[in-house]
PDB file of the backbone (N, CA, C, O) and the ligand in Angstrom, with CONECT records:
HET     CU  A 101       1
ATOM      1  N   UNK A   1      20.262  26.076  21.104  1.00  0.00           N
ATOM      2  CA  UNK A   1      21.022  24.936  20.590  1.00  0.00           C
ATOM      3  C   UNK A   1      20.932  23.753  21.539  1.00  0.00           C
ATOM      4  O   UNK A   1      20.921  23.902  22.761  1.00  0.00           O
ATOM      5  N   UNK A   2      20.871  22.593  20.946  1.00  0.00           N
ATOM      6  CA  UNK A   2      20.869  21.373  21.744  1.00  0.00           C
ATOM      7  C   UNK A   2      22.052  20.512  21.336  1.00  0.00           C
ATOM      8  O   UNK A   2      22.565  20.631  20.223  1.00  0.00           O
ATOM      9  N   UNK A   3      22.471  19.665  22.223  1.00  0.00           N
ATOM     10  CA  UNK A   3      23.557  18.737  21.917  1.00  0.00           C
ATOM     11  C   UNK A   3      23.037  17.315  22.031  1.00  0.00           C
ATOM     12  O   UNK A   3      22.369  16.947  22.997  1.00  0.00           O
ATOM     13  N   UNK A   4      23.363  16.533  21.020  1.00  0.00           N
ATOM     14  CA  UNK A   4      22.934  15.135  21.027  1.00  0.00           C
ATOM     15  C   UNK A   4      24.125  14.257  20.683  1.00  0.00           C
ATOM     16  O   UNK A   4      24.865  14.547  19.742  1.00  0.00           O
ATOM     17  N   UNK A   5      24.308  13.202  21.430  1.00  0.00           N
ATOM     18  CA  UNK A   5      25.355  12.238  21.103  1.00  0.00           C
ATOM     19  C   UNK A   5      24.735  11.086  20.323  1.00  0.00           C
ATOM     20  O   UNK A   5      23.725  10.507  20.725  1.00  0.00           O
ATOM     21  N   UNK A   6      25.363  10.775  19.207  1.00  0.00           N
ATOM     22  CA  UNK A   6      24.898   9.662  18.382  1.00  0.00           C
ATOM     23  C   UNK A   6      25.921   8.546  18.429  1.00  0.00           C
ATOM     24  O   UNK A   6      27.126   8.791  18.473  1.00  0.00           O
ATOM     25  N   UNK A   7      25.431   7.327  18.419  1.00  0.00           N
ATOM     26  CA  UNK A   7      26.300   6.177  18.267  1.00  0.00           C
ATOM     27  C   UNK A   7      26.422   5.920  16.764  1.00  0.00           C
ATOM     28  O   UNK A   7      25.413   5.813  16.068  1.00  0.00           O
ATOM     29  N   UNK A   8      27.655   5.821  16.267  1.00  0.00           N
ATOM     30  CA  UNK A   8      27.866   5.614  14.835  1.00  0.00           C
ATOM     31  C   UNK A   8      28.495   4.250  14.598  1.00  0.00           C
ATOM     32  O   UNK A   8      29.553   3.935  15.144  1.00  0.00           O
ATOM     33  N   UNK A   9      27.833   3.452  13.782  1.00  0.00           N
ATOM     34  CA  UNK A   9      28.374   2.142  13.441  1.00  0.00           C
ATOM     35  C   UNK A   9      28.901   2.161  12.011  1.00  0.00           C
ATOM     36  O   UNK A   9      28.314   2.792  11.132  1.00  0.00           O
ATOM     37  N   UNK A  10      29.994   1.475  11.790  1.00  0.00           N
ATOM     38  CA  UNK A  10      30.476   1.295  10.433  1.00  0.00           C
ATOM     39  C   UNK A  10      31.734   2.072  10.091  1.00  0.00           C
ATOM     40  O   UNK A  10      32.285   1.909   9.002  1.00  0.00           O
ATOM     41  N   UNK A  11      32.195   2.915  11.006  1.00  0.00           N
ATOM     42  CA  UNK A  11      33.395   3.706  10.702  1.00  0.00           C
ATOM     43  C   UNK A  11      34.646   2.873  10.937  1.00  0.00           C
ATOM     44  O   UNK A  11      34.738   2.139  11.922  1.00  0.00           O
ATOM     45  N   UNK A  12      35.612   2.991  10.024  1.00  0.00           N
ATOM     46  CA  UNK A  12      36.840   2.232  10.207  1.00  0.00           C
ATOM     47  C   UNK A  12      38.102   3.056  10.020  1.00  0.00           C
ATOM     48  O   UNK A  12      39.193   2.584  10.340  1.00  0.00           O
ATOM     49  N   UNK A  13      37.984   4.252   9.520  1.00  0.00           N
ATOM     50  CA  UNK A  13      39.195   5.044   9.336  1.00  0.00           C
ATOM     51  C   UNK A  13      38.857   6.538   9.327  1.00  0.00           C
ATOM     52  O   UNK A  13      37.700   6.929   9.488  1.00  0.00           O
ATOM     53  N   UNK A  14      39.881   7.355   9.138  1.00  0.00           N
ATOM     54  CA  UNK A  14      39.672   8.803   9.183  1.00  0.00           C
ATOM     55  C   UNK A  14      38.748   9.292   8.074  1.00  0.00           C
ATOM     56  O   UNK A  14      38.015  10.267   8.241  1.00  0.00           O
ATOM     57  N   UNK A  15      38.797   8.597   6.943  1.00  0.00           N
ATOM     58  CA  UNK A  15      37.919   9.009   5.848  1.00  0.00           C
ATOM     59  C   UNK A  15      36.462   8.802   6.235  1.00  0.00           C
ATOM     60  O   UNK A  15      35.588   9.590   5.875  1.00  0.00           O
ATOM     61  N   UNK A  16      36.219   7.721   6.979  1.00  0.00           N
ATOM     62  CA  UNK A  16      34.865   7.476   7.464  1.00  0.00           C
ATOM     63  C   UNK A  16      34.422   8.630   8.359  1.00  0.00           C
ATOM     64  O   UNK A  16      33.297   9.121   8.264  1.00  0.00           O
ATOM     65  N   UNK A  17      35.332   9.044   9.223  1.00  0.00           N
ATOM     66  CA  UNK A  17      35.020  10.141  10.140  1.00  0.00           C
ATOM     67  C   UNK A  17      34.629  11.378   9.350  1.00  0.00           C
ATOM     68  O   UNK A  17      33.681  12.083   9.698  1.00  0.00           O
ATOM     69  N   UNK A  18      35.375  11.631   8.278  1.00  0.00           N
ATOM     70  CA  UNK A  18      35.070  12.810   7.464  1.00  0.00           C
ATOM     71  C   UNK A  18      33.713  12.672   6.792  1.00  0.00           C
ATOM     72  O   UNK A  18      32.949  13.634   6.722  1.00  0.00           O
ATOM     73  N   UNK A  19      33.420  11.498   6.306  1.00  0.00           N
ATOM     74  CA  UNK A  19      32.129  11.292   5.651  1.00  0.00           C
ATOM     75  C   UNK A  19      30.985  11.534   6.619  1.00  0.00           C
ATOM     76  O   UNK A  19      30.007  12.210   6.298  1.00  0.00           O
ATOM     77  N   UNK A  20      31.126  10.972   7.807  1.00  0.00           N
ATOM     78  CA  UNK A  20      30.058  11.125   8.800  1.00  0.00           C
ATOM     79  C   UNK A  20      29.951  12.582   9.235  1.00  0.00           C
ATOM     80  O   UNK A  20      28.857  13.125   9.384  1.00  0.00           O
ATOM     81  N   UNK A  21      31.111  13.201   9.435  1.00  0.00           N
ATOM     82  CA  UNK A  21      31.109  14.607   9.846  1.00  0.00           C
ATOM     83  C   UNK A  21      30.432  15.469   8.790  1.00  0.00           C
ATOM     84  O   UNK A  21      29.588  16.309   9.103  1.00  0.00           O
ATOM     85  N   UNK A  22      30.814  15.251   7.535  1.00  0.00           N
ATOM     86  CA  UNK A  22      30.219  16.040   6.458  1.00  0.00           C
ATOM     87  C   UNK A  22      28.725  15.786   6.335  1.00  0.00           C
ATOM     88  O   UNK A  22      27.948  16.705   6.080  1.00  0.00           O
ATOM     89  N   UNK A  23      28.333  14.534   6.516  1.00  0.00           N
ATOM     90  CA  UNK A  23      26.912  14.194   6.427  1.00  0.00           C
ATOM     91  C   UNK A  23      26.124  14.940   7.491  1.00  0.00           C
ATOM     92  O   UNK A  23      25.058  15.497   7.228  1.00  0.00           O
ATOM     93  N   UNK A  24      26.673  14.938   8.695  1.00  0.00           N
ATOM     94  CA  UNK A  24      25.963  15.594   9.795  1.00  0.00           C
ATOM     95  C   UNK A  24      25.938  17.105   9.597  1.00  0.00           C
ATOM     96  O   UNK A  24      24.916  17.753   9.822  1.00  0.00           O
ATOM     97  N   UNK A  25      27.059  17.652   9.179  1.00  0.00           N
ATOM     98  CA  UNK A  25      27.111  19.107   8.983  1.00  0.00           C
ATOM     99  C   UNK A  25      26.269  19.539   7.796  1.00  0.00           C
ATOM    100  O   UNK A  25      25.881  20.701   7.680  1.00  0.00           O
ATOM    101  N   UNK A  26      25.992  18.583   6.916  1.00  0.00           N
ATOM    102  CA  UNK A  26      25.174  18.901   5.753  1.00  0.00           C
ATOM    103  C   UNK A  26      23.693  19.028   6.083  1.00  0.00           C
ATOM    104  O   UNK A  26      22.910  19.521   5.271  1.00  0.00           O
ATOM    105  N   UNK A  27      23.318  18.589   7.260  1.00  0.00           N
ATOM    106  CA  UNK A  27      21.915  18.710   7.664  1.00  0.00           C
ATOM    107  C   UNK A  27      21.678  20.151   8.108  1.00  0.00           C
ATOM    108  O   UNK A  27      22.369  20.664   8.988  1.00  0.00           O
ATOM    109  N   UNK A  28      20.708  20.781   7.496  1.00  0.00           N
ATOM    110  CA  UNK A  28      20.492  22.179   7.847  1.00  0.00           C
ATOM    111  C   UNK A  28      19.985  22.270   9.279  1.00  0.00           C
ATOM    112  O   UNK A  28      19.082  21.537   9.684  1.00  0.00           O
ATOM    113  N   UNK A  29      20.576  23.175  10.030  1.00  0.00           N
ATOM    114  CA  UNK A  29      20.236  23.304  11.445  1.00  0.00           C
ATOM    115  C   UNK A  29      21.328  22.736  12.334  1.00  0.00           C
ATOM    116  O   UNK A  29      21.403  23.046  13.524  1.00  0.00           O
ATOM    117  N   UNK A  30      22.182  21.893  11.738  1.00  0.00           N
ATOM    118  CA  UNK A  30      23.297  21.342  12.510  1.00  0.00           C
ATOM    119  C   UNK A  30      24.433  22.353  12.520  1.00  0.00           C
ATOM    120  O   UNK A  30      24.851  22.838  11.468  1.00  0.00           O
ATOM    121  N   UNK A  31      24.918  22.663  13.682  1.00  0.00           N
ATOM    122  CA  UNK A  31      25.977  23.658  13.788  1.00  0.00           C
ATOM    123  C   UNK A  31      27.357  23.009  13.831  1.00  0.00           C
ATOM    124  O   UNK A  31      28.248  23.384  13.067  1.00  0.00           O
ATOM    125  N   UNK A  32      27.529  22.054  14.707  1.00  0.00           N
ATOM    126  CA  UNK A  32      28.821  21.378  14.767  1.00  0.00           C
ATOM    127  C   UNK A  32      28.601  19.877  14.919  1.00  0.00           C
ATOM    128  O   UNK A  32      27.588  19.425  15.453  1.00  0.00           O
ATOM    129  N   UNK A  33      29.569  19.130  14.438  1.00  0.00           N
ATOM    130  CA  UNK A  33      29.546  17.674  14.605  1.00  0.00           C
ATOM    131  C   UNK A  33      30.962  17.223  14.924  1.00  0.00           C
ATOM    132  O   UNK A  33      31.885  17.439  14.139  1.00  0.00           O
ATOM    133  N   UNK A  34      31.124  16.599  16.074  1.00  0.00           N
ATOM    134  CA  UNK A  34      32.423  16.097  16.502  1.00  0.00           C
ATOM    135  C   UNK A  34      32.360  14.575  16.475  1.00  0.00           C
ATOM    136  O   UNK A  34      31.700  13.953  17.308  1.00  0.00           O
ATOM    137  N   UNK A  35      33.050  13.990  15.513  1.00  0.00           N
ATOM    138  CA  UNK A  35      32.976  12.542  15.362  1.00  0.00           C
ATOM    139  C   UNK A  35      34.225  11.906  15.947  1.00  0.00           C
ATOM    140  O   UNK A  35      35.345  12.339  15.675  1.00  0.00           O
ATOM    141  N   UNK A  36      34.020  10.869  16.756  1.00  0.00           N
ATOM    142  CA  UNK A  36      35.124  10.170  17.400  1.00  0.00           C
ATOM    143  C   UNK A  36      35.168   8.735  16.896  1.00  0.00           C
ATOM    144  O   UNK A  36      34.257   7.944  17.139  1.00  0.00           O
ATOM    145  N   UNK A  37      36.248   8.418  16.189  1.00  0.00           N
ATOM    146  CA  UNK A  37      36.378   7.092  15.572  1.00  0.00           C
ATOM    147  C   UNK A  37      36.480   5.988  16.614  1.00  0.00           C
ATOM    148  O   UNK A  37      35.820   4.957  16.490  1.00  0.00           O
ATOM    149  N   UNK A  38      37.304   6.195  17.643  1.00  0.00           N
ATOM    150  CA  UNK A  38      37.497   5.154  18.665  1.00  0.00           C
ATOM    151  C   UNK A  38      36.219   4.868  19.426  1.00  0.00           C
ATOM    152  O   UNK A  38      35.864   3.715  19.668  1.00  0.00           O
ATOM    153  N   UNK A  39      35.543   5.925  19.796  1.00  0.00           N
ATOM    154  CA  UNK A  39      34.353   5.733  20.632  1.00  0.00           C
ATOM    155  C   UNK A  39      33.098   5.500  19.809  1.00  0.00           C
ATOM    156  O   UNK A  39      32.035   5.199  20.352  1.00  0.00           O
ATOM    157  N   UNK A  40      33.231   5.642  18.478  1.00  0.00           N
ATOM    158  CA  UNK A  40      32.088   5.452  17.586  1.00  0.00           C
ATOM    159  C   UNK A  40      30.930   6.365  17.962  1.00  0.00           C
ATOM    160  O   UNK A  40      29.771   5.954  18.014  1.00  0.00           O
ATOM    161  N   UNK A  41      31.279   7.591  18.217  1.00  0.00           N
ATOM    162  CA  UNK A  41      30.234   8.538  18.580  1.00  0.00           C
ATOM    163  C   UNK A  41      30.360   9.800  17.746  1.00  0.00           C
ATOM    164  O   UNK A  41      31.409  10.101  17.178  1.00  0.00           O
ATOM    165  N   UNK A  42      29.262  10.519  17.695  1.00  0.00           N
ATOM    166  CA  UNK A  42      29.254  11.844  17.099  1.00  0.00           C
ATOM    167  C   UNK A  42      28.483  12.749  18.048  1.00  0.00           C
ATOM    168  O   UNK A  42      27.346  12.458  18.420  1.00  0.00           O
ATOM    169  N   UNK A  43      29.115  13.842  18.431  1.00  0.00           N
ATOM    170  CA  UNK A  43      28.439  14.811  19.287  1.00  0.00           C
ATOM    171  C   UNK A  43      28.000  15.959  18.387  1.00  0.00           C
ATOM    172  O   UNK A  43      28.825  16.660  17.801  1.00  0.00           O
ATOM    173  N   UNK A  44      26.715  16.134  18.292  1.00  0.00           N
ATOM    174  CA  UNK A  44      26.155  17.097  17.350  1.00  0.00           C
ATOM    175  C   UNK A  44      25.489  18.232  18.114  1.00  0.00           C
ATOM    176  O   UNK A  44      24.690  18.011  19.024  1.00  0.00           O
ATOM    177  N   UNK A  45      25.835  19.436  17.726  1.00  0.00           N
ATOM    178  CA  UNK A  45      25.148  20.605  18.258  1.00  0.00           C
ATOM    179  C   UNK A  45      24.228  21.117  17.165  1.00  0.00           C
ATOM    180  O   UNK A  45      24.662  21.340  16.034  1.00  0.00           O
ATOM    181  N   UNK A  46      22.967  21.304  17.497  1.00  0.00           N
ATOM    182  CA  UNK A  46      22.014  21.657  16.451  1.00  0.00           C
ATOM    183  C   UNK A  46      20.877  22.509  16.990  1.00  0.00           C
ATOM    184  O   UNK A  46      20.630  22.580  18.194  1.00  0.00           O
ATOM    185  N   UNK A  47      20.203  23.143  16.061  1.00  0.00           N
ATOM    186  CA  UNK A  47      19.021  23.935  16.388  1.00  0.00           C
ATOM    187  C   UNK A  47      17.807  23.017  16.267  1.00  0.00           C
ATOM    188  O   UNK A  47      17.448  22.619  15.159  1.00  0.00           O
ATOM    189  N   UNK A  48      17.181  22.680  17.369  1.00  0.00           N
ATOM    190  CA  UNK A  48      16.079  21.715  17.320  1.00  0.00           C
ATOM    191  C   UNK A  48      14.876  22.207  16.507  1.00  0.00           C
ATOM    192  O   UNK A  48      14.013  21.418  16.124  1.00  0.00           O
ATOM    193  N   UNK A  49      14.830  23.499  16.253  1.00  0.00           N
ATOM    194  CA  UNK A  49      13.736  24.021  15.439  1.00  0.00           C
ATOM    195  C   UNK A  49      13.973  23.759  13.960  1.00  0.00           C
ATOM    196  O   UNK A  49      13.036  23.781  13.162  1.00  0.00           O
ATOM    197  N   UNK A  50      15.238  23.511  13.594  1.00  0.00           N
ATOM    198  CA  UNK A  50      15.582  23.354  12.178  1.00  0.00           C
ATOM    199  C   UNK A  50      16.010  21.938  11.825  1.00  0.00           C
ATOM    200  O   UNK A  50      15.817  21.496  10.692  1.00  0.00           O
ATOM    201  N   UNK A  51      16.586  21.228  12.775  1.00  0.00           N
ATOM    202  CA  UNK A  51      17.110  19.900  12.476  1.00  0.00           C
ATOM    203  C   UNK A  51      16.520  18.881  13.438  1.00  0.00           C
ATOM    204  O   UNK A  51      16.230  19.196  14.592  1.00  0.00           O
ATOM    205  N   UNK A  52      16.348  17.665  12.954  1.00  0.00           N
ATOM    206  CA  UNK A  52      15.861  16.593  13.823  1.00  0.00           C
ATOM    207  C   UNK A  52      16.872  15.454  13.831  1.00  0.00           C
ATOM    208  O   UNK A  52      17.697  15.316  12.928  1.00  0.00           O
ATOM    209  N   UNK A  53      16.780  14.654  14.868  1.00  0.00           N
ATOM    210  CA  UNK A  53      17.665  13.492  14.963  1.00  0.00           C
ATOM    211  C   UNK A  53      17.435  12.575  13.764  1.00  0.00           C
ATOM    212  O   UNK A  53      18.374  11.995  13.218  1.00  0.00           O
ATOM    213  N   UNK A  54      16.176  12.458  13.368  1.00  0.00           N
ATOM    214  CA  UNK A  54      15.861  11.603  12.227  1.00  0.00           C
ATOM    215  C   UNK A  54      16.608  12.041  10.974  1.00  0.00           C
ATOM    216  O   UNK A  54      17.124  11.216  10.220  1.00  0.00           O
ATOM    217  N   UNK A  55      16.655  13.351  10.767  1.00  0.00           N
ATOM    218  CA  UNK A  55      17.371  13.864   9.588  1.00  0.00           C
ATOM    219  C   UNK A  55      18.846  13.504   9.659  1.00  0.00           C
ATOM    220  O   UNK A  55      19.461  13.158   8.650  1.00  0.00           O
ATOM    221  N   UNK A  56      19.408  13.590  10.859  1.00  0.00           N
ATOM    222  CA  UNK A  56      20.831  13.252  11.019  1.00  0.00           C
ATOM    223  C   UNK A  56      21.061  11.774  10.744  1.00  0.00           C
ATOM    224  O   UNK A  56      22.008  11.397  10.055  1.00  0.00           O
ATOM    225  N   UNK A  57      20.179  10.941  11.295  1.00  0.00           N
ATOM    226  CA  UNK A  57      20.317   9.500  11.094  1.00  0.00           C
ATOM    227  C   UNK A  57      20.225   9.171   9.605  1.00  0.00           C
ATOM    228  O   UNK A  57      20.948   8.316   9.093  1.00  0.00           O
ATOM    229  N   UNK A  58      19.330   9.863   8.934  1.00  0.00           N
ATOM    230  CA  UNK A  58      19.141   9.631   7.508  1.00  0.00           C
ATOM    231  C   UNK A  58      20.380  10.057   6.716  1.00  0.00           C
ATOM    232  O   UNK A  58      20.832   9.347   5.818  1.00  0.00           O
ATOM    233  N   UNK A  59      20.913  11.214   7.060  1.00  0.00           N
ATOM    234  CA  UNK A  59      22.092  11.721   6.358  1.00  0.00           C
ATOM    235  C   UNK A  59      23.277  10.781   6.540  1.00  0.00           C
ATOM    236  O   UNK A  59      24.034  10.531   5.603  1.00  0.00           O
ATOM    237  N   UNK A  60      23.428  10.267   7.746  1.00  0.00           N
ATOM    238  CA  UNK A  60      24.526   9.340   8.025  1.00  0.00           C
ATOM    239  C   UNK A  60      24.294   8.023   7.278  1.00  0.00           C
ATOM    240  O   UNK A  60      25.232   7.423   6.752  1.00  0.00           O
ATOM    241  N   UNK A  61      23.033   7.584   7.239  1.00  0.00           N
ATOM    242  CA  UNK A  61      22.705   6.335   6.550  1.00  0.00           C
ATOM    243  C   UNK A  61      23.018   6.446   5.062  1.00  0.00           C
ATOM    244  O   UNK A  61      23.446   5.476   4.436  1.00  0.00           O
ATOM    245  N   UNK A  62      22.802   7.629   4.503  1.00  0.00           N
ATOM    246  CA  UNK A  62      23.081   7.818   3.081  1.00  0.00           C
ATOM    247  C   UNK A  62      24.563   7.642   2.766  1.00  0.00           C
ATOM    248  O   UNK A  62      24.933   7.313   1.639  1.00  0.00           O
ATOM    249  N   UNK A  63      25.390   7.861   3.754  1.00  0.00           N
ATOM    250  CA  UNK A  63      26.832   7.675   3.571  1.00  0.00           C
ATOM    251  C   UNK A  63      27.248   6.231   3.842  1.00  0.00           C
ATOM    252  O   UNK A  63      28.415   5.876   3.680  1.00  0.00           O
ATOM    253  N   UNK A  64      26.304   5.413   4.250  1.00  0.00           N
ATOM    254  CA  UNK A  64      26.602   4.001   4.464  1.00  0.00           C
ATOM    255  C   UNK A  64      26.909   3.630   5.903  1.00  0.00           C
ATOM    256  O   UNK A  64      27.429   2.547   6.173  1.00  0.00           O
ATOM    257  N   UNK A  65      26.589   4.521   6.821  1.00  0.00           N
ATOM    258  CA  UNK A  65      26.835   4.241   8.238  1.00  0.00           C
ATOM    259  C   UNK A  65      25.504   4.234   8.980  1.00  0.00           C
ATOM    260  O   UNK A  65      24.469   4.635   8.448  1.00  0.00           O
ATOM    261  N   UNK A  66      25.563   3.774  10.209  1.00  0.00           N
ATOM    262  CA  UNK A  66      24.349   3.712  11.004  1.00  0.00           C
ATOM    263  C   UNK A  66      24.487   4.602  12.230  1.00  0.00           C
ATOM    264  O   UNK A  66      25.404   4.436  13.033  1.00  0.00           O
ATOM    265  N   UNK A  67      23.581   5.530  12.360  1.00  0.00           N
ATOM    266  CA  UNK A  67      23.595   6.418  13.522  1.00  0.00           C
ATOM    267  C   UNK A  67      22.369   6.147  14.377  1.00  0.00           C
ATOM    268  O   UNK A  67      21.272   5.924  13.865  1.00  0.00           O
ATOM    269  N   UNK A  68      22.574   6.169  15.690  1.00  0.00           N
ATOM    270  CA  UNK A  68      21.434   6.044  16.580  1.00  0.00           C
ATOM    271  C   UNK A  68      21.665   6.933  17.796  1.00  0.00           C
ATOM    272  O   UNK A  68      22.781   7.013  18.309  1.00  0.00           O
ATOM    273  N   UNK A  69      20.624   7.591  18.250  1.00  0.00           N
ATOM    274  CA  UNK A  69      20.771   8.464  19.418  1.00  0.00           C
ATOM    275  C   UNK A  69      21.201   7.637  20.606  1.00  0.00           C
ATOM    276  O   UNK A  69      20.581   6.621  20.918  1.00  0.00           O
ATOM    277  N   UNK A  70      22.249   8.061  21.266  1.00  0.00           N
ATOM    278  CA  UNK A  70      22.846   7.227  22.300  1.00  0.00           C
ATOM    279  C   UNK A  70      21.956   7.178  23.541  1.00  0.00           C
ATOM    280  O   UNK A  70      22.059   6.250  24.344  1.00  0.00           O
ATOM    281  N   UNK A  71      21.095   8.163  23.698  1.00  0.00           N
ATOM    282  CA  UNK A  71      20.181   8.159  24.843  1.00  0.00           C
ATOM    283  C   UNK A  71      19.187   7.015  24.764  1.00  0.00           C
ATOM    284  O   UNK A  71      18.716   6.512  25.784  1.00  0.00           O
ATOM    285  N   UNK A  72      18.876   6.611  23.547  1.00  0.00           N
ATOM    286  CA  UNK A  72      17.851   5.597  23.364  1.00  0.00           C
ATOM    287  C   UNK A  72      18.427   4.197  23.326  1.00  0.00           C
ATOM    288  O   UNK A  72      17.696   3.209  23.384  1.00  0.00           O
ATOM    289  N   UNK A  73      19.727   4.122  23.228  1.00  0.00           N
ATOM    290  CA  UNK A  73      20.384   2.825  23.132  1.00  0.00           C
ATOM    291  C   UNK A  73      21.281   2.658  24.345  1.00  0.00           C
ATOM    292  O   UNK A  73      22.190   3.457  24.571  1.00  0.00           O
ATOM    293  N   UNK A  74      21.025   1.634  25.110  1.00  0.00           N
ATOM    294  CA  UNK A  74      21.906   1.362  26.240  1.00  0.00           C
ATOM    295  C   UNK A  74      23.310   1.132  25.706  1.00  0.00           C
ATOM    296  O   UNK A  74      23.489   0.483  24.676  1.00  0.00           O
ATOM    297  N   UNK A  75      24.294   1.658  26.397  1.00  0.00           N
ATOM    298  CA  UNK A  75      25.660   1.564  25.902  1.00  0.00           C
ATOM    299  C   UNK A  75      26.094   0.114  25.794  1.00  0.00           C
ATOM    300  O   UNK A  75      26.788  -0.264  24.850  1.00  0.00           O
ATOM    301  N   UNK A  76      25.687  -0.700  26.760  1.00  0.00           N
ATOM    302  CA  UNK A  76      26.040  -2.114  26.727  1.00  0.00           C
ATOM    303  C   UNK A  76      25.482  -2.784  25.485  1.00  0.00           C
ATOM    304  O   UNK A  76      26.128  -3.614  24.846  1.00  0.00           O
ATOM    305  N   UNK A  77      24.266  -2.394  25.172  1.00  0.00           N
ATOM    306  CA  UNK A  77      23.591  -2.966  24.020  1.00  0.00           C
ATOM    307  C   UNK A  77      24.322  -2.600  22.736  1.00  0.00           C
ATOM    308  O   UNK A  77      24.529  -3.439  21.860  1.00  0.00           O
ATOM    309  N   UNK A  78      24.702  -1.344  22.643  1.00  0.00           N
ATOM    310  CA  UNK A  78      25.387  -0.871  21.447  1.00  0.00           C
ATOM    311  C   UNK A  78      26.690  -1.626  21.252  1.00  0.00           C
ATOM    312  O   UNK A  78      27.073  -1.941  20.126  1.00  0.00           O
ATOM    313  N   UNK A  79      27.363  -1.912  22.349  1.00  0.00           N
ATOM    314  CA  UNK A  79      28.660  -2.583  22.260  1.00  0.00           C
ATOM    315  C   UNK A  79      28.503  -4.020  21.800  1.00  0.00           C
ATOM    316  O   UNK A  79      29.382  -4.560  21.128  1.00  0.00           O
ATOM    317  N   UNK A  80      27.402  -4.636  22.153  1.00  0.00           N
ATOM    318  CA  UNK A  80      27.261  -6.052  21.847  1.00  0.00           C
ATOM    319  C   UNK A  80      26.348  -6.306  20.659  1.00  0.00           C
ATOM    320  O   UNK A  80      26.091  -7.458  20.311  1.00  0.00           O
ATOM    321  N   UNK A  81      25.859  -5.248  20.035  1.00  0.00           N
ATOM    322  CA  UNK A  81      24.923  -5.491  18.937  1.00  0.00           C
ATOM    323  C   UNK A  81      25.665  -5.886  17.682  1.00  0.00           C
ATOM    324  O   UNK A  81      26.387  -5.086  17.087  1.00  0.00           O
ATOM    325  N   UNK A  82      25.478  -7.115  17.294  1.00  0.00           N
ATOM    326  CA  UNK A  82      26.180  -7.618  16.125  1.00  0.00           C
ATOM    327  C   UNK A  82      25.281  -7.661  14.925  1.00  0.00           C
ATOM    328  O   UNK A  82      25.760  -7.611  13.792  1.00  0.00           O
ATOM    329  N   UNK A  83      23.984  -7.752  15.142  1.00  0.00           N
ATOM    330  CA  UNK A  83      23.094  -7.988  14.019  1.00  0.00           C
ATOM    331  C   UNK A  83      22.929  -6.754  13.142  1.00  0.00           C
ATOM    332  O   UNK A  83      22.589  -6.869  11.965  1.00  0.00           O
ATOM    333  N   UNK A  84      23.164  -5.599  13.699  1.00  0.00           N
ATOM    334  CA  UNK A  84      22.985  -4.388  12.909  1.00  0.00           C
ATOM    335  C   UNK A  84      24.146  -4.178  11.947  1.00  0.00           C
ATOM    336  O   UNK A  84      24.055  -3.381  11.014  1.00  0.00           O
ATOM    337  N   UNK A  85      25.232  -4.897  12.182  1.00  0.00           N
ATOM    338  CA  UNK A  85      26.393  -4.718  11.329  1.00  0.00           C
ATOM    339  C   UNK A  85      26.372  -5.714  10.179  1.00  0.00           C
ATOM    340  O   UNK A  85      26.293  -6.928  10.373  1.00  0.00           O
ATOM    341  N   UNK A  86      26.444  -5.165   8.996  1.00  0.00           N
ATOM    342  CA  UNK A  86      26.445  -6.034   7.833  1.00  0.00           C
ATOM    343  C   UNK A  86      27.818  -5.976   7.180  1.00  0.00           C
ATOM    344  O   UNK A  86      28.357  -4.904   6.906  1.00  0.00           O
ATOM    345  N   UNK A  87      28.359  -7.145   6.943  1.00  0.00           N
ATOM    346  CA  UNK A  87      29.686  -7.203   6.374  1.00  0.00           C
ATOM    347  C   UNK A  87      29.690  -6.658   4.940  1.00  0.00           C
ATOM    348  O   UNK A  87      30.696  -6.149   4.446  1.00  0.00           O
ATOM    349  N   UNK A  88      28.548  -6.782   4.308  1.00  0.00           N
ATOM    350  CA  UNK A  88      28.479  -6.367   2.911  1.00  0.00           C
ATOM    351  C   UNK A  88      28.384  -4.849   2.760  1.00  0.00           C
ATOM    352  O   UNK A  88      28.448  -4.318   1.651  1.00  0.00           O
ATOM    353  N   UNK A  89      28.232  -4.166   3.885  1.00  0.00           N
ATOM    354  CA  UNK A  89      28.097  -2.723   3.806  1.00  0.00           C
ATOM    355  C   UNK A  89      29.337  -2.118   3.156  1.00  0.00           C
ATOM    356  O   UNK A  89      30.470  -2.447   3.508  1.00  0.00           O
ATOM    357  N   UNK A  90      29.098  -1.244   2.219  1.00  0.00           N
ATOM    358  CA  UNK A  90      30.209  -0.700   1.452  1.00  0.00           C
ATOM    359  C   UNK A  90      31.139   0.097   2.362  1.00  0.00           C
ATOM    360  O   UNK A  90      30.692   0.834   3.241  1.00  0.00           O
ATOM    361  N   UNK A  91      32.396  -0.060   2.140  1.00  0.00           N
ATOM    362  CA  UNK A  91      33.384   0.685   2.912  1.00  0.00           C
ATOM    363  C   UNK A  91      33.868   1.849   2.091  1.00  0.00           C
ATOM    364  O   UNK A  91      33.972   1.764   0.867  1.00  0.00           O
ATOM    365  N   UNK A  92      34.162   2.930   2.766  1.00  0.00           N
ATOM    366  CA  UNK A  92      34.633   4.108   2.047  1.00  0.00           C
ATOM    367  C   UNK A  92      36.093   3.944   1.683  1.00  0.00           C
ATOM    368  O   UNK A  92      36.602   4.624   0.793  1.00  0.00           O
ATOM    369  N   UNK A  93      36.770   3.030   2.382  1.00  0.00           N
ATOM    370  CA  UNK A  93      38.217   2.978   2.196  1.00  0.00           C
ATOM    371  C   UNK A  93      38.614   1.728   1.455  1.00  0.00           C
ATOM    372  O   UNK A  93      38.369   0.617   1.925  1.00  0.00           O
ATOM    373  N   UNK A  94      39.219   1.896   0.313  1.00  0.00           N
ATOM    374  CA  UNK A  94      39.656   0.755  -0.468  1.00  0.00           C
ATOM    375  C   UNK A  94      41.140   0.517  -0.289  1.00  0.00           C
ATOM    376  O   UNK A  94      41.687  -0.443  -0.833  1.00  0.00           O
ATOM    377  N   UNK A  95      41.786   1.370   0.459  1.00  0.00           N
ATOM    378  CA  UNK A  95      43.238   1.208   0.628  1.00  0.00           C
ATOM    379  C   UNK A  95      43.556   0.464   1.897  1.00  0.00           C
ATOM    380  O   UNK A  95      44.726   0.236   2.203  1.00  0.00           O
TER     381      UNK A  95
HETATM  382 CU    CU A 101      37.010   4.596   6.081  1.00  0.00          CU2+
END
């Protein structure tokens, strides 16, 4: 098993956390996914023979969020990246 931390953009409430968590857990080979709303991260434990980071990013994207491996993105950059965020992106929460 390997552990990978992903930076998740677009989450705004607990329902978002559930969507991202379910998306990640829905990827075959993923064992656990711990999503943190405040830190905008997801810590994923997975079998590298069965699951890839790309699959996780894709699954999260399908839910309307953006995931990126935190190792590849400088933390400072992630904090200041405004262009990747689109206001028109659908929100899961209408309340
Ligand atoms: Cu939400």
